[in-house]
N, C-alpha and C positions, 0 to 999 in steps of 0.2 A: 406459730406467724401464720401456716393456712388460715384454721379457723379463725383468728383473729381478721385477717383480709376477709375473710368470707362474711364474718359479721358487719364490717363496714361496707362490704358489697352489697348486703342485706338494707343495711340502713340506708344507704345512697335511694336503692330503690324505691323503701318505704316514703324517704322524702320526697322524692323528685314525681312522686304519685300523689303526692297532695298540689303541683302546684299547679297553675293557671294555663289555661288553654296556650296560651300567647308564648309564654316563657319554656312551656315543653317542647313546641314547637322549634326557638332558637336553641333549647339545647338538645333536640333531635335532628337538623339540618331542613328543619319546614316541612319534611316529607311526610308527617303524620304520624310515626313510630314514636312508640312510649317505651319507658321499659318496664321488663320485669324478670323474673327467675325460670329459668328452665331446666330441667331434668328430667332423666329418663328411668322404666319400668322395662320389668318383663327381661322376654332375652335381648339380646344385642342387637339381631338382627330382626328382632321382632315385631308382629302390629300390633301390641297394646289389647285394647278390649272395646266394646261398645257399652259393654255390663250396664252402666246406669244410666244406659240412654234405650234401653230395649233393644239394641242391635247385634248383640251376642257377638260370634262371629267372622260377623259380613264385615267389620275392619281389615278381613286380610284380602280380600277380592276387590277386583274392580267396584267402582269409581274409589272408594277409599286409599288401596292398596295401600294399607299400615301406613299412611299419612295423615296420620291422626293425634292429640293429643285431649290427655284427661284435667281438665280445668279447675282452678280452685273456686270456692264461691262466688267470688264477684263473675266467674267467667261462666261457670256451670247456672249461675243462677234457678238455682230448685229445677234442673231441668228444663228451663227456658232458654239455654245458651245449646243445649242440643242441637248438632248441626250448622252452627256460628263455622264461618269459616276466617282466618286469619293470617295475613303473609308474619312469618318469623325470621328472625335472624339473629347470628351472634359474629360478632367483630375481634375478638380473642387470638391474636396472633402468635404462633403458628395454624393454629387448631382450625379455625372458622374461616368461611368463607369470605363472608361477609353480606353474600349474597340472599336473598328471602327465599324460603319454603312457603309451601301453602300446606294447614293441615283445616283439618276438622275437629271439631269439640265433638267427644263421642262416649265421652265416659267425665265422672269426678275424681277429683281428686280432693280428698276430707283431711281433716285432723292438719298437722303439720304444715301441709301445704298456703292456710290460713294464716302461717306469719310472717309474709309480706304478703302487698294489697294485691300483686297478678302473679301468679306462677300456671305455669306451661308444665305440666309431667309428659314429655312426648313420648313414644312406642320407642324403642332399640332404633328401628328405620330411621323413621322422622328426625332420631335425633343426632343421628349420624349423614342424613340427608346435609345436615348445615356445617360440614368438615370442608376444611381443602381437601384438594385429591391427596388419597394415602391419607389423611390422616383423623377415620373416621373411626377406630378405635381408641387413637389417643384422643380424640374428643369426647368419648365416651367413657375413658375413664379419667379423668375429673369429674364426671358424677355432677357435676352442676357449674352452669353457666350465664352470666348476667347477658340477655337477650333482649331483643326491642320486635315488637309487635303492631302491627294494625289489623284491623275488620276489614276485607275483602268481601266482594261477590261470590259465593258458591260458582263451579262453573264444571258441572259433572258431564258438560259433555250429551253424546248421542243415550245418555241413561236418564231417564222419567222420574218423576215421582211414586214414588213406590209404596205401598200399604202390606206392612210384616203381620199376618193375622196370630195375634198372641196364644199361644198353645192351651191357653185356659177357656177360649171361647165356646158358648155353649148355648142352650136355646134359648137364656135369660139374661144374658152376658153375653158385649160384644167389643173384642178389644183390638186395637190394632195401631201398631206402631209405624210412624211417619217417616221414611229417610228419602233423599238426596233431593233437597227442595232447591231446584238451582235459583240461581241468585238470592233471595232472602236467605234459606239457610234453616227459615222456622216458620213456624206457623202458629198465631195467636188464638185463634178460633176454628175450631175444627166441629162440623155438624153431619148427620148421618139422615139417608134418606132409602126407603125399602122399595122395593119395586113398583114402576108406576105411579109412583106418588111425587110430587112436588113437594112438601112437606118435610122438610130435613129440622131434625129433633138433634137441638146440642150434646155434643159428648164432652164428659170432663178428662182434666188430664192427670191422667191416672198416676203418674211418676215419669222421668226422664222424656220422650217420646211417644208415649205411648198415652194414647187417647181412647177414653170408655164409655158405654153407655147401656142402662138397665133396659133388657128390651122383654119380649113377651114373645111365645112361639108364632104368632101371628104375623110377625114382626122377619119379611126373609127377604132374600138378595134373588135379584141383584142389587147391590148396596151401590149407594153414589155421596158424594164427599161433598159438601162445601166449606172451602179452607181459605182464611182470610191471614194475608199476612200483618206485622206487625207494623205498617203503614195503611193498614185498611184497604188493600186493593184483594177484592175477591176472585177466586175463580171455582171452578165446579170439574169434579171428575166423575163420569156416569158411569155409572154400571162396571166401574172396575172391579170391585167384588163380583165374582158370581155367585150364584144360589146354591151350587154345589161344590162352595169353596173348602178347604182343606188347614183347618188350626196350624199356624206353622208356618204357610206357604206364605209367598209375597206374591203380590199381584200388581203389573205397572200400569201407570197412566200419562196417556201424550199432553198431558196438560202442563203449563207451567206460569208460574212469575214473570217470566220476559214478557 
């Protein structure tokens, strides 16, 4: 019976995702929330992963603080969804509080996660955060629950845009994972300029949130970056990566899209 109910629930999600925006608004109280499926992975009180976005174990620390999710294909978007922020809530009583939590997409949920249109695979910590008081373990024991979600601006407080240098960076190839993009959550175009130059060279999206460029030894730091948001707003992080940078280290800029 449980399996049957789960299948019916999944079919409802699939059907609801095909409704018009107007009907969806009526179905979800006009608050912009849409239906999806929520699961969790890893340790019950774990932080999840930033692997498919290039952020590794950064998800454990602020400002992510384990409040993350892996998204299926329509959320991860071949890495273009890395850094997007969502409010998520569940209403199944007595397990769920009905209050929204905010998570950042830091990983991909492949395979069976694409059996429904929209699937968020949350860290154990984030999944438990949707619960009513004292119900976190009981909620996690369900394994999955129907949720509602909506896209929201990212707010990382005092943490500014970060450039995490790829460990394989060398004199002929430079790559960096871009983290903590306040507001928009993601970047659409990235360009890099070497020391003393106003000429920005296009970088390519290697994978996840990692952007790379083929360079040569005369191309040296400190490096500046021109970033363009999906809405074509542009900012420049001047000389954020020093000439003596260390692969694997993270460097911060005070610019943001807000």
